[in-house]
VOGU-3710 file (C-alpha; in Angstrom, 3 decimals, decimal comma):
1> dvtvcilgsp> 31,925/24,860/25,878  32,447/28,585/25,740  29,201/30,244/26,840  28,753/34,008/26,890  25,376/34,789/28,459  23,533/38,077/27,872  20,731/38,573/30,402  17,673/40,701/29,646  16,878/42,930/26,710  18,893/42,304/23,534
11> taflpvlleg> 18,400/45,857/22,214  21,889/47,147/22,890  23,637/43,785/22,550  22,085/42,392/19,352  24,985/43,391/17,025  27,422/41,903/19,535  25,420/38,662/19,692  25,386/38,415/15,894  29,124/39,112/15,606  29,944/36,645/18,378
21> gtrcpgamvl> 27,799/34,002/16,685  29,874/34,397/13,528  33,218/34,351/15,341  32,352/31,488/17,697  29,122/29,764/16,567  26,829/28,796/19,420  28,894/30,501/22,114  26,653/33,576/22,478  23,421/32,834/24,359  20,641/35,335/25,068
31> clsptwasrv> 18,581/34,697/28,218  15,240/36,528/28,030  13,556/35,199/31,157  14,590/34,423/34,744  12,934/31,013/34,327  15,542/30,076/31,707  18,429/30,123/34,183  19,217/28,858/37,655  21,900/29,496/40,261  23,668/26,600/41,963
41> psetcpgsws> 26,440/26,730/44,579  29,842/26,905/42,903  31,992/23,791/43,049  35,210/25,819/42,692  34,554/29,095/44,569  32,955/28,717/48,018  30,397/31,429/48,631  29,831/32,007/44,900  27,292/30,652/42,450  27,390/29,086/38,994
51> lllsrgvsfk> 24,810/30,203/36,440  23,240/27,309/34,513  21,152/27,933/31,408  18,294/25,546/30,623  17,035/27,625/27,656  18,410/30,408/25,535  18,623/31,961/22,096  21,915/30,909/20,530  23,541/32,674/17,579  25,260/31,042/14,624
61> vgghsaletf> 27,099/32,028/11,436  25,241/34,277/9,034  22,949/35,847/11,609  21,003/32,663/12,281  19,572/32,237/15,770  17,583/29,499/17,456  15,688/29,053/20,719  17,291/26,011/22,297  16,730/23,836/25,348  19,994/22,763/26,943
71> vpprranyvt> 20,122/19,259/28,415  22,171/19,174/30,530  22,093/22,905/31,330  24,968/24,995/29,981  27,311/26,616/32,461  27,995/30,297/31,736  31,648/31,330/31,365  30,856/35,045/31,099  27,713/36,989/32,041  26,507/40,531/31,391
81> gtlapgdpeg> 23,231/42,212/30,577  20,871/45,107/31,300  22,161/46,081/34,725  21,529/49,840/34,559  19,607/51,346/37,497  15,954/51,898/36,759  15,784/49,335/33,952  12,515/47,347/34,172  14,452/44,073/33,848  17,264/45,148/36,183
91> gwvgelardl> 15,767/43,282/39,146  15,941/39,701/37,897  19,027/40,368/35,792  20,879/41,792/38,787  19,818/38,894/40,991  20,974/36,233/38,502  24,291/38,037/37,955  25,065/38,483/41,652  28,060/36,689/43,217  28,837/34,441/40,236
101> dcptggsvpl> 31,996/32,341/39,927  32,575/33,401/36,311  33,622/36,819/34,961  30,644/39,183/35,096  30,545/42,336/33,004  29,042/44,625/35,608  26,621/44,357/38,512  23,899/46,413/40,135  26,279/47,806/42,805  28,823/48,770/40,126
111> ahrledtlvt> 26,097/50,379/38,007  25,033/52,387/41,058  28,601/53,650/41,450  28,832/54,596/37,781  25,584/56,563/38,041  26,688/58,462/41,162  28,170/61,761/39,958  30,065/62,434/43,175  31,768/59,022/43,287  32,803/59,059/39,658
121> rwvlaaranl> 33,823/62,704/39,627  36,196/61,987/42,492  37,637/59,031/40,516  38,003/61,106/37,346  39,799/63,903/39,157  41,872/61,963/41,676  42,683/58,786/39,748  42,491/59,764/36,071  43,925/63,286/36,535  41,206/64,726/34,315
131> pvpptlafvl> 39,974/68,318/34,653  36,541/68,505/36,332  34,271/71,457/37,226  34,931/72,945/40,677  32,609/70,988/42,970  31,472/71,232/46,582  29,632/68,118/47,786  27,647/67,562/50,979  27,020/64,026/52,237  25,919/62,387/55,457
141> gargdlptep> 28,850/61,389/57,637  27,934/57,690/57,655  28,347/57,282/53,916  31,068/54,675/53,333  31,439/54,366/49,556  33,929/57,258/49,482  37,386/57,448/51,029  37,466/58,879/54,524  39,429/61,893/53,329  39,040/62,009/49,541
151> vaprvrlvrl> 41,603/64,317/47,990  40,902/65,367/44,430  41,716/68,554/42,503  38,727/70,939/42,443  36,482/68,558/44,423  35,735/69,186/48,110  33,675/66,821/50,252  31,891/67,956/53,428  30,461/65,311/55,746  27,473/66,411/57,821
161> edpqgqqslv> 26,251/64,654/60,944  22,997/66,645/61,116  22,130/68,726/58,032  19,438/70,613/59,940  21,736/71,660/62,767  24,803/72,655/60,774  23,506/75,618/58,749  26,424/77,785/59,795  28,927/75,177/58,531  27,031/74,948/55,254
171> qeevgaflgg> 27,015/78,740/54,826  30,727/78,905/55,645  31,615/76,180/53,116  29,418/77,710/50,414  30,977/81,132/50,952  34,507/79,758/50,826  33,709/77,823/47,650  32,149/80,776/45,833  35,048/83,049/46,776  37,788/80,491/46,111
181> tamepysqvv> 40,378/80,681/43,352  38,901/77,668/41,545  35,679/79,633/40,910  37,405/82,748/39,545  36,901/81,879/35,827  33,175/81,121/36,275  30,134/83,301/36,843  27,371/80,790/37,513  26,797/77,756/39,726  24,235/74,998/39,893
191> vrpagwrwrg> 22,745/73,244/42,931  21,333/69,758/42,472  20,879/66,383/44,149  23,132/63,527/43,010  23,254/59,754/43,409  22,167/56,753/41,394  18,509/57,243/42,377  18,546/60,673/40,706  19,690/59,359/37,323  18,015/61,648/34,777
201> tgtrsthrke> 15,636/63,129/37,351  15,653/65,784/40,058  15,295/69,521/39,765  18,227/71,900/39,806  18,627/75,585/40,328  21,041/77,979/38,633  22,496/81,021/40,407  24,965/83,789/39,814  28,149/83,447/41,815  27,482/86,726/43,636
211> egaavaqavg> 24,168/85,453/45,058  25,802/83,778/48,054  22,743/83,843/50,328  20,466/82,384/47,662  23,006/79,648/46,897  23,315/78,719/50,587  19,516/78,685/50,878  19,200/76,401/47,855  21,801/74,021/49,260  20,015/73,992/52,637
221> arlrglteed> 16,702/73,180/50,959  18,261/70,199/49,184  19,910/68,970/52,382  16,511/68,574/54,093  15,811/65,489/52,000  19,340/64,069/52,014  19,698/60,263/52,450  22,793/58,158/53,082  23,010/57,185/49,393  22,688/60,719/48,053
231> svlleamvpt> 24,645/63,946/47,971  23,979/67,601/47,268  26,326/69,157/44,730  27,232/72,787/44,285  29,293/73,125/41,126  30,468/75,611/38,578  28,566/75,937/35,350  31,413/75,602/32,858  30,763/77,451/29,576  31,662/75,648/26,422
241> arlpvppprs> 34,341/76,955/24,133  33,449/79,930/21,951  34,762/78,957/18,538  34,727/80,896/15,252  32,195/79,551/12,788  31,856/80,071/9,025  29,618/82,999/7,969  25,940/81,996/7,862  24,288/81,265/4,539  21,237/83,303/5,544
251> paprlpmalr> 20,754/86,414/7,674  18,456/84,520/10,041  19,717/84,511/13,657  21,768/81,484/14,636  20,490/79,752/17,769  22,885/78,659/20,528  23,510/74,925/20,214  25,091/72,225/22,372  27,189/69,215/21,386  27,227/65,860/23,179
261> ictlvcrswg> 30,256/63,644/22,548  29,526/59,987/23,253  32,368/57,476/23,341  32,214/53,759/23,953  35,191/52,139/25,677  35,632/48,518/26,730  37,990/46,430/28,818  40,025/44,806/26,089  43,002/42,442/25,764  45,154/42,344/28,871
271> drpqlcqvac> 42,472/44,249/30,838  43,353/47,448/29,025  40,758/50,087/28,120  40,179/50,469/24,403  38,126/53,171/22,733  35,605/51,512/20,414  33,603/54,320/18,830  32,669/57,985/19,084  29,235/59,395/18,223  27,974/62,956/18,692
281> avgraespvr> 24,554/64,578/18,984  23,626/68,260/18,633  20,742/70,085/20,280  19,632/73,391/21,732  21,932/74,702/24,438  19,126/75,501/26,889  17,792/71,921/26,670  20,536/69,356/27,304  20,893/66,754/24,578  19,613/63,392/25,754
291> hgaalpqgld> 20,198/59,948/24,255  17,553/59,132/21,690  16,541/62,773/21,283  18,752/63,366/18,232  20,368/61,278/15,550  24,104/60,703/16,123  26,839/62,023/13,872  30,612/61,646/13,647  33,163/63,502/15,756  35,115/64,931/12,826
301> sslqqwgvva> 32,110/66,409/11,050  30,768/67,722/14,380  34,010/69,546/15,102  34,015/71,014/11,594  30,453/72,200/12,151  31,625/73,753/15,420  34,348/75,727/13,687  37,410/73,519/14,226  38,635/73,854/10,643  42,243/72,615/10,758
311> psqrqalatr> 42,442/68,797/10,282  45,445/68,636/12,604  43,471/70,327/15,393  40,536/67,940/14,938  42,917/64,986/15,012  44,571/66,331/18,152  41,159/66,654/19,841  40,228/63,119/18,786  43,501/61,825/20,256  42,906/63,696/23,511
321> lreateaama> 39,355/62,353/23,676  40,648/58,796/23,265  43,308/59,326/25,924  40,781/60,872/28,307  38,167/58,132/27,913  40,723/55,347/28,268  42,262/57,088/31,295  38,790/57,400/32,814  38,077/53,702/32,424  41,515/52,715/33,677
331> allateaels> 40,888/54,783/36,806  37,471/53,211/37,299  38,902/49,698/36,921  41,682/50,461/39,406  39,151/51,828/41,896  36,883/48,811/41,444  39,794/46,491/42,180  40,055/48,049/45,651  36,406/47,303/46,492  35,315/44,269/48,469
341> prqrggtrah> 33,401/41,482/46,647  30,214/42,657/48,390  30,738/46,214/47,111  31,346/44,936/43,572  28,411/42,525/43,558  30,675/39,481/43,395  34,319/38,458/43,346  34,354/38,277/39,540  32,222/41,363/38,792  33,924/44,171/36,860
351> tdilgehgag> 32,857/46,948/34,531  33,717/45,765/31,025  31,806/48,208/28,812  31,558/51,911/29,522  29,781/54,465/27,420  31,183/57,944/27,819  29,760/61,294/26,840  31,030/64,754/26,241  29,249/68,005/25,625  30,146/71,349/24,175
361> gtagargrpa> 28,600/74,454/22,671  29,397/77,387/20,414  28,624/81,069/20,188  24,959/81,959/20,082  23,220/84,434/17,830  24,037/87,357/20,098  27,702/86,466/20,469  27,383/85,071/23,980  28,740/81,582/24,650  26,103/78,899/24,505
371> vlsavspsps> 26,267/76,775/27,638  25,443/73,134/28,191  25,259/72,834/31,936  27,878/70,689/33,573  25,144/69,468/35,852  22,339/68,851/33,413  20,337/65,719/34,266  21,254/62,934/31,885  19,564/59,544/31,644  22,319/58,245/29,438
381> pgvdfllacv> 25,469/56,413/30,525  29,075/57,454/30,041  31,633/60,075/30,991  30,392/63,582/30,213  32,946/65,984/28,771  32,640/69,677/28,125  34,693/71,156/25,305  35,867/74,189/27,261  38,384/76,917/26,572  41,184/77,350/29,112
391> ddalelvala> 43,882/79,970/28,479  42,901/80,181/24,794  43,288/76,402/24,381  40,549/73,813/23,960  40,243/71,443/26,898  38,004/68,466/27,639  36,439/68,859/31,095  35,167/65,580/32,574  31,834/65,619/34,370  30,593/62,155/35,343
401> tnsqrcletc> 30,220/58,520/34,231  27,226/56,428/33,374  26,704/52,826/32,288  25,153/51,209/29,146  23,023/53,449/26,984  25,981/54,727/24,960  26,147/51,275/23,404  22,727/51,861/21,845  23,801/55,253/20,477  26,960/53,822/18,906
411> vlaeamgrgv> 25,063/50,872/17,445  22,544/53,294/15,933  25,382/55,380/14,453  26,905/52,288/12,864  23,563/51,146/11,405  23,034/54,617/9,925  26,485/54,481/8,350  25,784/51,145/6,684  22,602/52,663/5,255  24,706/55,026/3,140
421> geprgdvprl> 27,363/52,490/2,166  29,863/52,983/4,980  31,887/49,866/5,899  30,940/47,915/8,990  32,321/49,487/12,146  34,390/47,931/14,871  32,043/48,103/17,884  30,360/44,666/17,623  33,654/42,979/16,791  35,606/44,576/19,616
431> laeamlqraq> 32,935/43,882/22,226  32,345/40,309/21,057  36,088/39,613/21,094  36,400/41,046/24,606  33,510/38,945/25,948  34,585/35,729/24,244  38,179/36,166/25,332  37,172/36,652/28,977  34,958/33,562/28,724  37,882/31,561/27,348
441> chlvegkdil> 40,127/32,734/30,182  37,560/31,395/32,631  37,309/28,148/30,674  40,988/27,304/31,253  40,840/27,898/35,016  41,625/24,740/36,953  42,744/22,784/33,890  45,611/20,293/34,335  48,397/21,068/31,851  51,322/18,720/31,337
451> ligaggvsks> 54,353/20,799/30,407  57,427/19,084/28,968  60,632/21,015/29,724  60,877/24,118/31,916  63,484/26,026/29,941  65,608/28,769/31,450  65,029/32,201/32,892  63,654/33,407/29,545  60,587/31,192/30,188  59,972/32,506/33,699
461> fvweaardyg> 56,802/34,225/32,514  55,179/30,786/32,122  54,885/30,273/35,872  53,431/33,715/36,531  50,964/33,348/33,667  49,926/29,891/34,857  49,080/31,352/38,259  47,148/34,258/36,718  45,117/31,961/34,452  44,481/29,423/37,218
471> lrihlvesdp> 46,293/26,578/35,401  47,511/23,521/37,278  50,942/22,813/35,779  52,485/19,333/35,972  56,098/19,738/34,856  58,438/17,105/33,401  61,977/18,490/33,651  65,488/17,047/33,289  67,055/19,243/35,973  65,942/17,961/39,409
481> ehfaaglvqt> 67,081/21,246/40,986  65,239/23,535/38,564  63,865/26,700/40,161  60,390/25,970/38,771  60,025/22,859/40,963  58,375/24,927/43,693  56,153/26,882/41,303  54,104/24,038/39,818  51,391/21,662/40,995  53,467/18,547/40,334
491> flpydsrehr> 57,192/18,316/39,594  58,297/15,196/37,711  62,082/15,067/37,376  63,076/12,905/34,422  66,269/13,152/32,360  65,233/13,371/28,708  68,266/15,271/27,394  69,252/12,468/24,994  66,492/13,261/22,523  67,454/10,582/20,013
501> rdeehaervl> 65,652/8,246/22,447  62,448/10,292/22,671  60,149/7,296/21,972  61,605/5,577/25,022  61,349/8,788/27,051  57,707/9,196/26,063  56,846/5,716/27,382  58,556/6,457/30,686  56,790/9,804/31,050  53,461/8,090/30,430
511> ellrcrglrp> 54,333/5,557/33,113  55,188/8,403/35,516  51,764/9,893/34,903  50,019/6,554/35,467  51,863/6,037/38,746  50,846/9,519/39,957  47,270/9,109/38,763  47,580/12,220/36,604  45,200/12,710/33,695  46,065/16,092/32,138
521> haclsywddc> 43,624/17,986/29,958  46,414/19,136/27,636  50,108/18,565/26,959  52,546/20,956/25,287  56,058/22,373/25,369  57,478/25,872/24,957  61,092/24,637/25,071  62,705/23,918/21,717  64,505/20,767/22,825  61,316/19,059/24,024
531> vvlaalvcqg> 58,821/19,629/21,210  59,118/16,113/19,739  58,865/14,480/23,168  55,788/16,572/23,944  54,165/15,496/20,668  54,836/11,830/21,447  53,414/12,121/24,967  50,425/14,009/23,587  49,812/11,199/21,115  50,111/8,616/23,888
541> lglrgpapaa> 47,523/10,441/26,003  45,128/10,944/23,100  45,290/14,719/23,442  45,201/17,383/20,737  48,522/18,553/19,354  50,713/18,446/16,278  51,566/14,947/15,073  55,045/13,686/16,088  55,949/13,116/12,436  55,133/16,728/11,593
551> vrvakqksrt> 57,151/18,048/14,531  60,119/15,884/13,505  60,004/17,323/9,985  59,938/20,878/11,333  62,553/20,269/14,021  65,230/19,025/11,606  66,094/21,967/9,371  67,433/20,174/6,297  64,530/17,734/6,450  62,107/20,675/6,499
561> hrhlqrcrrg> 63,492/22,068/3,246  63,783/18,684/1,542  60,173/17,931/2,450  58,946/21,286/1,166  60,858/20,877/-2,085  58,663/17,830/-2,779  55,436/19,838/-2,146  54,657/21,002/-5,684  50,898/21,649/-5,447  49,480/25,109/-4,865
571> rpppaafavp> 49,879/28,569/-6,298  52,643/29,068/-5,489  53,552/25,650/-4,107  55,351/25,354/-0,729  58,444/24,341/-2,687  58,747/27,980/-3,802  59,709/28,956/-0,239  62,324/26,243/0,327  66,059/26,865/0,024  68,687/24,442/-1,361
581> crrlqshgdv> 70,526/22,776/1,535  72,444/19,613/2,432  73,063/17,805/5,700  76,647/17,682/7,034  77,794/14,866/9,317  81,368/14,558/8,070  83,942/16,445/6,045  83,042/14,251/3,080  79,506/15,657/3,284  80,983/19,144/3,029
591> eraasavpfp> 82,527/18,365/-0,384  79,302/16,848/-1,681  77,224/19,752/-0,352  79,578/22,303/-1,911  78,762/20,938/-5,350  75,005/21,348/-4,787  74,724/24,529/-2,722  76,039/27,795/-4,232  78,305/30,053/-2,197  78,106/32,217/-0,202
601> avaklefgag> 76,198/29,829/2,022  75,181/29,489/5,656  76,503/26,663/7,820  74,609/25,912/11,049  73,499/23,160/13,423  70,799/20,858/12,098  68,807/21,014/15,360  70,199/24,333/16,627  68,431/27,114/18,467  69,204/30,708/19,436
611> gvgvrlvena> 71,433/31,316/16,408  74,356/29,522/18,076  76,988/28,301/15,636  75,437/29,907/12,538  78,051/31,319/10,162  78,337/32,719/6,664  80,934/30,806/4,640  82,345/32,011/1,333  83,721/28,704/0,066  84,188/25,035/0,906
621> gqchahaarl> 87,392/25,745/2,832  85,632/28,079/5,258  82,857/25,515/5,656  85,414/22,778/6,512  87,072/25,042/9,077  83,782/26,068/10,722  82,525/22,479/10,846  85,786/21,304/12,425  85,568/23,936/15,176  81,916/23,296/15,849
631> wrdlrddadh> 82,238/19,484/15,965  85,154/19,929/18,326  83,529/22,435/20,674  79,842/21,407/20,646  79,488/17,650/21,013  76,591/17,091/23,402  74,117/18,947/25,597  76,632/19,442/28,401  78,799/21,626/26,141  76,014/24,166/25,585
641> pgiglgwgna> 72,610/23,300/27,124  69,395/24,257/25,392  70,565/24,632/21,783  69,587/21,195/20,499  72,753/19,165/21,065  70,635/16,430/22,625  69,827/15,574/19,016  73,504/15,441/18,042  75,730/18,018/16,410  75,015/17,370/12,757
651> mllmeyvpgt> 75,115/20,477/10,558  73,666/21,671/7,302  74,841/23,916/4,509  72,118/26,230/3,166  72,173/28,705/0,308  72,481/32,266/1,590  69,238/34,195/1,039  69,529/37,983/0,618  66,906/40,288/2,043  65,497/41,335/5,399
661> ehdvdlvvfe> 64,881/38,836/8,184  61,498/38,451/9,886  59,699/36,348/12,467  56,105/35,275/11,879  54,223/33,941/14,904  51,168/31,921/13,957  48,158/30,488/15,787  46,737/27,588/13,787  43,691/25,469/14,651  42,713/22,495/12,471
671> grllgawvsd> 44,773/24,036/9,685  42,980/27,401/9,892  44,945/30,560/10,533  43,498/32,318/13,600  46,214/34,904/14,204  49,557/36,072/12,807  52,101/38,695/13,871  55,096/39,846/11,822  58,198/41,354/13,434  61,366/42,686/11,792
681> ngptrvpafl> 64,950/41,833/12,711  67,862/44,192/12,276  71,072/43,313/10,444  73,139/40,526/11,948  76,851/40,901/12,667  78,203/38,954/9,705  79,796/36,429/9,507  77,802/35,299/12,577  74,000/35,583/12,579  73,259/36,506/16,172
691> etaaclpscl> 70,243/38,783/16,428  71,005/42,442/17,126  67,738/44,401/17,009  64,046/43,984/16,297  60,831/45,963/15,976  57,103/45,295/16,244  54,853/45,924/14,407  56,677/45,356/11,155  57,505/48,415/9,110  56,806/46,475/5,897
701> padrqaqlvr> 53,822/47,409/3,722  50,708/45,330/4,359  51,061/43,346/1,130  54,632/42,308/1,961  53,575/41,270/5,459  50,777/39,254/3,872  53,366/37,462/1,722  55,328/36,454/4,828  52,230/35,246/6,696  50,988/33,201/3,743
711> aaleccracg> 54,404/31,647/3,168  54,742/30,767/6,869  51,269/29,240/6,994  51,737/27,178/3,822  55,089/25,864/5,043  53,553/24,800/8,377  50,595/23,143/6,688  52,827/21,351/4,195  54,872/19,924/7,067  51,697/18,711/8,790
721> lrdgvfnvel> 51,575/21,335/11,566  47,827/21,923/11,844  47,266/22,642/15,544  49,418/24,885/17,689  51,341/28,119/18,051  54,377/28,202/15,776  57,273/30,550/15,108  58,557/30,772/11,524  61,742/32,586/10,516  61,907/33,882/6,951
731> klgpagprll> 63,917/36,146/4,705  62,111/38,594/2,417  63,902/39,502/-0,780  62,857/41,031/-4,088  61,426/37,702/-5,252  59,365/37,208/-2,109  59,698/35,129/1,088  62,161/32,287/1,622  62,023/30,012/4,628  64,896/29,829/7,080
741> einprmggfy> 63,366/27,491/9,673  60,173/26,502/11,474  60,074/26,370/15,265  57,120/24,131/16,177  56,485/26,009/19,417  55,749/29,524/20,635  58,260/32,206/19,624  61,130/32,641/22,039  63,131/35,534/23,486  60,880/38,622/23,824
751> lrdwirevyg> 58,192/37,724/21,266  55,383/36,655/23,595  55,888/39,748/25,764  56,059/42,138/22,821  52,961/40,749/21,101  51,002/41,139/24,343  52,215/44,712/24,755  51,612/45,825/21,162  48,494/43,845/20,212  47,090/42,402/23,461
761> pdlllaavlv> 46,675/38,633/22,862  48,777/36,138/24,781  50,495/33,416/22,725  50,828/31,286/25,848  47,064/31,317/26,456  46,462/30,663/22,753  48,723/27,590/22,895  46,869/26,266/25,951  43,475/26,785/24,305  44,540/25,013/21,104
771> algvppvlpa> 45,892/22,125/23,180  42,522/21,959/24,977  40,721/21,755/21,632  39,295/25,285/21,805  39,923/27,697/18,891  41,276/30,864/20,543  39,417/34,108/19,903  41,998/36,589/18,587  41,649/40,072/17,074  40,187/39,786/13,595
781> rpaprthlag> 41,786/43,105/12,640  44,690/43,586/15,040  45,681/47,213/15,481  48,923/48,068/17,288  48,608/50,052/20,513  52,216/51,168/20,306  55,506/50,538/18,487  58,418/48,704/20,068  62,059/48,767/19,042  64,578/46,648/20,930
791> vmclgsehge> 68,222/45,705/20,948  70,020/42,612/22,236  72,767/42,949/24,821  75,715/40,532/24,877  77,807/39,498/27,824  81,010/40,010/25,834  80,069/43,529/24,758  77,953/44,823/27,616  78,491/42,598/30,636  80,974/44,886/32,359
801> tlaggggmea> 79,036/48,062/31,506  75,728/46,703/32,758  77,093/45,028/35,885  79,880/47,361/36,972  78,509/50,643/35,686  75,089/50,390/37,309  73,382/49,924/33,961  71,468/46,851/35,064  70,006/48,623/38,102  69,005/51,554/35,901
811> lrelhgrglv> 67,277/49,231/33,426  65,383/47,456/36,209  64,209/50,791/37,593  63,103/52,015/34,158  61,340/48,710/33,527  59,509/49,018/36,851  58,326/52,490/35,842  57,128/51,219/32,461  59,650/53,282/30,501  61,483/50,316/28,953
821> rlnrlfeepe> 60,728/46,641/28,387  63,426/44,414/29,788  63,463/40,721/28,884  66,092/38,728/30,718  67,187/35,762/28,579  69,910/34,221/30,745  71,087/34,667/34,330  74,710/34,543/33,199  76,334/34,930/29,769  75,874/31,702/27,779
831> gageyeepll> 78,643/30,528/25,490  81,624/32,484/24,257  82,930/33,864/20,995  80,938/32,649/18,023  78,762/30,456/20,303  77,537/33,346/22,445  73,828/33,929/23,048  72,198/37,275/23,920  72,078/38,090/27,607  68,968/40,268/27,540
841> svacagatla> 66,717/42,358/25,326  65,886/45,978/26,092  63,195/47,844/24,174  61,500/51,245/24,115  57,988/52,119/23,002  56,738/55,058/20,984  53,678/56,343/19,173  55,647/55,746/15,966  58,526/53,462/15,098  60,798/56,477/14,615
851> eacerllglc> 59,964/57,693/18,130  60,631/54,251/19,610  63,993/54,020/17,828  64,977/57,513/18,931  64,229/56,701/22,573  66,066/53,386/22,380  69,138/54,945/20,793  69,260/57,635/23,462  68,978/55,004/26,188  71,714/52,853/24,662
861> qglgidspry> 74,017/55,825/24,303  73,370/56,872/27,886  74,035/53,405/29,319  77,016/52,588/27,101  75,250/49,840/25,164  75,959/51,707/21,926  79,624/51,646/20,909  81,786/51,539/17,770  81,976/47,757/18,177  78,210/47,517/18,705
871> pvehflshfk> 76,663/50,331/16,606  73,028/50,453/17,753  72,228/53,317/15,395  73,246/51,121/12,450  71,142/48,210/13,720  68,072/50,448/14,022  68,622/52,192/10,685  67,036/49,240/8,875  63,626/49,929/10,446  62,101/52,381/7,991
//
């Protein structure tokens, strides 16, 4: 079972618990007492502990909850809770969450780091490259939670062996700091203690920059009580931006005010930071705005109130705020990864939710800038930002991070919005999805997966992903010398290339498993040739998967369309998406098909893959000629491995469907659609149909994408495909979608990689979860992080340019730097002439599709991929 455990107070997490109960009923469990849980030594991770729940409040659909007793106790797959320093429940929560063997969303040691201004300010400046106030910090020399020589812009660290005996060093450092170039724009400084114990407490003193002796005296006074966990900070008081405001409605004096910007960011799909929500609070400038002291309001209206009138400027600030908060969390995650398990509070402990704050002010009644101190004590978690003015431009200045109370502020803001009819926000959904997805990743660890068929270099990601997810792969593969033999738990060489004997092969594979004593938890295949064999083996083992009969219907293209043409129920019925076609096994079949299928038509292999041998034919004569060449050149698997010739070389003639071509990748569980992604293909090089270009997300309107998804789902259901990850190829014309073919396995080429990059979820993990009988948690409202546009490269067109001209080395370097996405499909060019397959896919990302296409075109022109014979600009021109 998937079990997400929330320890301690439910105040901040209640909306997340309710949302998670709707998405995955019973998976969210609230533990309100230390007597409800116990720690037992982990069976899988020596030195760690498993958390077992004997009681808990579970959440179901519709907001229903129940206090349950679990017999036997439930094992937690993900744990988080009220871990903030100073929380009354932090003691028992922190103890239960310490050193667990499952993912843990935070720990007491990590919360201490987040609440330490010096530690986090160094991370923000050095790792996130965010502007911070000029800071001079004094610590005891023995302190080990900072780098020995931390280098960060505008942050200087001084280690003292004896604070009482080093007054001259302190005075020298203070003088150099006050007279340094970093302090030139500022007139005031603040002296204060810092460290997690001082969260929201501790007195501070404010001084003018010219008062050097008084500043040094104040620092010396603070140093007398310095402990190894604390620091004394001397920092600039950064004034907030002075912005023009509309004329007042009354002559009464306008008081100086301060603005706190609170953002909530979480570790989302693929361990990437994702901004969830922004809420602001306004208060008097001389009294820093604290959480709970004022009702939250939106960023856009706050900026308007502050005098940022232009919508484009407000949008630019919102974008910069998102980039800054996500950069801050990325830096914190990277820094955490370098800590030891003891420093993190466990091997699996990471910060998953981070509230972040910002603050700013505007001109006061007398025209002076209102100031919210950069060092004001704050009991609330997050990253503080000041909205400052640098060289007449607005700039967000980062101050520090904190840990959980921002969640309460954002939840309050959302509840207030619903009170006036605003739609439900994204915070509970995003956080519940993140927690459930991390729990599901833990659930698959150590599972035995039987994989039928290794595929080629294009499937190399499977072995890396299996290692990352902790899967134990047992591979059945026809090639005894396959490179994956050394990358799996068990390698079972067995020649199954003659797929017309798959029932016999299935029995022999089952016998191989019995002889080895293997009892896999799941069985599946990502390789097109082996999907029927995998379904038969799955059936023989009693495991979840699509029925062999359904896979056979989908695998044979003409059979797919004939079956759908008989499915006449529904509005519209699945028959509406089928295309007239006939099977071709002889030249006599060509004549009969020509009388039933109108020309122009498409002739292709019945069991083909990769677009090999697909051709547009204008009449029966062209069809005869193409069939003769194909039956001569492609007879069995040895002639062109991996394109389905193990099933024979029968063909089909299908009516040509006008329109744009699209891939729809579906995740289906018990017939329910859990996730769908639509990508667009560029124009093919007629008369062949080899793919040239693609983009993700689709540039189609939402309603047209919905048509494609519904058509793909109904076709899969009608064929009997009710459990799995499927790839469906369709054409979209004026009259709606028409099916080309169903691939009863995960999408090939670049699709898995692109979907992860653009949307986050992993189709490979989704396929494993479905095969294990677990409905994968996927984004309910997927939003693209970026846009990708890619082009295929062919050996015949680009082999010499890429190999001899240094293009391949350049692409590898750019890929390593994250500037392009390179998907290698074959080690060497496969096939020749009209049987050629793409060698690789190269793609560029952009904030918009137009930007991605522009970058890709420039790259292709620079590397010689674009040419009159291979006009990349024409291929990309269809993406509008």
